[in-house]
Structures are given as structure tokens and as C-alpha cells.
N, C-alpha and C positions, 0 to 999 in steps of 0.2 A: 504494500500500500504506500502511495506517495504522500509526503508531508511537505508543507510549505513553511519556509523560514524567512523572517525579517531580521536583518542584521544592522545594528546601529554602528556607523563608522565615523571617525573624526580625524581631522587634520590638526596636528598639534605641533608646538615648537620643538625643534630638534636641539636638545640641550646636552648632547653627548660630548661635544668638543667645544667648550666655551673658551673664546679667545678675546682678550681685551675687555672693555667696559660694556657689558651687554645692557645694563640698566642705566637709566638716567637718574638725576638727583631725586626724582619723585618715586623711584622704584619701578617705573614703567619700562617696558622693553623699548630700546632705541629702534627707530625705523631702520630696517635693513640689517640689523645686528644678528638676526637668526634666520635660518632656513626652517622649513616645515617638513614633517614626515607623517606617514600613516601611523596612527596610534598602534603600537605593537599588540596590545591586548585585543583591540578590535580586529586586527588581522587574524588572531587566533579564534575569535568568535566567527569570523568569516570562514575560516578553515573548518570549524566544527559544523557549520551549516552546509558547506560544500560536501563534506563527507557523508552527511545524511542524504543529500541529493544523489551522490555517487552510488550509495548502497540501495536506496529505496525510491529514487525518483522524487519528483516534486519541483518546486520553484524556490529560488533564493533571490530575495529583493533587498538591496542595500539602501539604507536611509541615512542622509546626512543633513544637518542643520547648518545653513549658511553656504555661500558660494566659496570657491577656492580662494585662498589668500594670495595666490600667485606662485605657490610652490607645487606640491604634489596634489593631483586631482584624485581624491580618494574614491569617489564613485566610479570614475573611469578605471582606476586600478582594480576595483572589484569586478568590473566587466572583463578586464584582461585575465582575471583568475578563474572566471567561470560563472559569475553571478548572472542571472537571467534578466534582471531589471533593476532600475534605480529610481530613487525619488529624492529630489533636493528641496528642502523646506526653505523658502525665501525669507529667512530671518537672520539677523546678525547675532551669533551666539556669544559675542564677547562679554556682554554685561548681563547675561541671563544665568540665573542659578539653576540647580538641578531640577527643581520643581517646575520651573517654566519650560525647561528643555523636555522634561517628561511629558508635559501636557502637549507640546508640539509633536513629539515623537509618537505619542499614543494616537493623536489625530492622524498622523501619517500611516500608522499600522492599520487603523480602521479604513483609511482611504484605499489602501492596496487590496483590501478584502481578505478572504479566507487565509488565516495564518495560524499555524499550529504552535510554532515556537518563535519567540523574539529573543535574540541574542545580543549581548553588549559586553564590551570589555569591562572587567571588574572595577578598574580604577578610573578616576576622572582627574587628569593631570592638572586642570586648572584649580581644583580644590582638594584633591587627594582624600575625598571622603567616601568613595566607593558606594554612593547612594543612588546613582542614576537608575540602575536596574531595579532596585526596590521601589523607587518612586514611580517608575514606568509601570511596574506590576500593579501598584495601587491605582493608577489612572485607568488601566485597562480592566481592573477587577480580576486579574489572573494571579495564580500562585507564582512564587519566585524561589529560585535556588541560587545561592551565591558561591563564589570560589570554585567553580566547576573546572575540573581538569579535562574531562571528556564526557561525551554523550554515549553511553553504552548501548542503549537501544531506544527505539521509538516504535511503539506498537500498542494496539488494543486500547487506544485512548489515553495512553500515559507515556511518559519518558522516564528513563532511568539515567541519572547523572552521577558521575564519579567525582568525588572531591577529596582533597587531602585533609586529614585531621592529624592531631598529634600522634606520632608513632605509627601512622598507617593511613588507610583510606576508608571512606564509607560510600555506599551507593544509595542515592536518595531517589525515591519514586515520587513523581509529581504528575498531576493530571494535565491533560491538554485542554486548552492552550496554557502555556506557561512562559515565564521570562527566565532566562538563564544568564547569569553573569559569569563570564569566562575569564580564567586567570591567564597569566603570561607564560610562555614557554621559556624556561630559565636556562636550558642547556642547548648547545648547538645540535645535538642529536636527539633532542626531546621529540617524542612521537607526535606532539602537538604542533611542531614547527610548521608554519604555514607554507603552502606551495608558492612557487614563483609565478610571475605573469607569463603567459604563453604567447610566443611570437605570432602565431596564427590569429589569436584573439586580439592582439594589439593592432594588427593590420585591419581586422574586421571591425573593431569597435573604436578606432581612433577618432572618427568623426560622428559616432553614434550620438543622437540627441539625448540629453539628460532631462527627463521630465521634471517640472517644478510644481510646487504647490504653495500658495500664499497662506499665511497664518489664518486668515479669515476662513479659508476653506477647511481648516482643521479644527475649527472651534475656538480659536484664540486670536481674535482680531487685533488685540494689543498685547503682545507677549511681555512687554516691559511691565505691564500692570500685574503680571503674575509673580513677579520677583518679590521674594520675602527676605532673602539673605543678600546683603550687599557688602562690598569691600569698603570698610570705613576709612582706611588709609593704607598707604604703602611706604616703606622706607628701605632704601638701598643699603646693603651692608658694605661698609668701606672695604676696598680691596686690601688684602694683606700685603704689607711691605716687608720684603725679605732682604735683609742687609747682607752684603757680601764683604768678605775680608780676604785680602791677598796675603799669602804667606810664602816666604822664600823656601822653595823645596830643598835647597842646599843647606838650610840652617836647621840643624837638629833641635836646638833650643826653641826656635820659633815653632817648629812642628809639634814638639812636646807640649808647649804652652797652648797651642790650638786644641790638641787632643784633650788636655785637662779641662778646657772650657766646654768642649763637647760633652765630656763625661759628667760635668756638673750641670748640664742642661742650659747653659748660657747661649 
């Protein structure tokens, strides 16, 4: 039996290699200081949905809030990996909290129609609160399972999800439809590691249209009015100043003095 999945995907700042002053005096990101990338945990959520499709058929639809920032096009990347359809919600996610995002995404899930599972990466890099999946489940009125490592089976009106617990794993049974929050693959050879984009699909989907939906179509004419949690202030952390000291490598006394300072923690 085929099952349909909706996957929430996000374009996030790439903070793996920070060089120079990324933040300004107010704590905001300097324009052009960072590139963007596909949120790794959302890639794993996409992979979980694609594996269900590979095994049992069905349709995978990727949903994103906001237009590309000029870096990676996450919805097109989903098509390159095997997603069947996409939907872009025309709202700027920058100042929206998780509740506002959940309302918009729930509207998008309803718009695309028959959906058995909605999958989202467990973490939200803008707030690190891991609440988007739970709030989405509340808005949809569905069950929710968090910290999922793998979807073991989908059949007979239920899904069984595997997740890590202390000293082992547990398998959780949840009725369909449900929301699953998927964890990140931590190892290079992790079985959850997502598939790469396919060259044939890149050629086919390079200019494929990306459907859009206005917030009003999704039951949220004014997304900003849904926001309850706001950033009160930001403060940049001053860069650490590392002092250097030159020591004559031919001077044993100077070298010994330097080693004494190091051992003393100076």
C-alpha cells in the first residue's frame, strides 16, 4: 500500500567555517558574511520519506516557508533527490516563531491533500528549541514522535518509528496520520545518511516550476500576528584576542621560560 509524505525543508546559514566578523555590533548577521545550506536534519527527514516511497510507493511533497535567500534552493534540491512535488509558502520566515511557522506549514499540508506522515528535522537552528514538529502536530491535530532515527514500517494505519534512548533504542507505534521529527545522521557511514542529487533529475527539474501559496490561502492572512515569542535583543560576543610572543629558538633560557609560562597557564 502506498503512503504519502510531506517533508518540511529549510535553508539555513552555513556556520561550519566562520571567518572574520560575521556579526555586526547589534548581533545581527552582516550582509554577505555567510552562505546558506540545506538544513542537515531536514535532509534526513527527506531521506526517510524517500525510503518509504522507494519501498511502498506513494508521493513525497517538500514544503518550505519563504523564497530562497540567494544560496541553495532547497525545494529544487528535493526534486533533484526524488521528491514528486513542492510547495513554497510566500512568507518571510525571518521574524516568525515556531508557532507561526507551524500554522503556515499545517495550512500547506492541508492544501496538498491526503498525507499520511509529515516529517521535519528535529532541531530549529534559529532557536534550537526542537519544537516545530510538536507545534505542527498540535495545529494538525495529529500524534507526534520526536528524535526519530528511522521509520521501521508503515502499514495497517500506523507507523513504527525507531528512536535512540539511553543505552539503546525503542520502537514507538503511532497512528496515521502523524508528525515525525527526524534526528541528524552523526556518522559518515550512518545508515540514515541522505542520498545525493541525481544528475538525470537535475537536468529534468532544473527549470521545473515551484508552486507557491500565499499565507491567506493557508488560513493565516497575517503571519506576523501569530508570533508570540520575539527576540528582545541581540549582543555580539567580542572576538577573542590571542596574543603572540616571539621566542628565540636558539636561546634555551628563553625557551624554558616560555614553557614555564605555558605550564602555569599564562
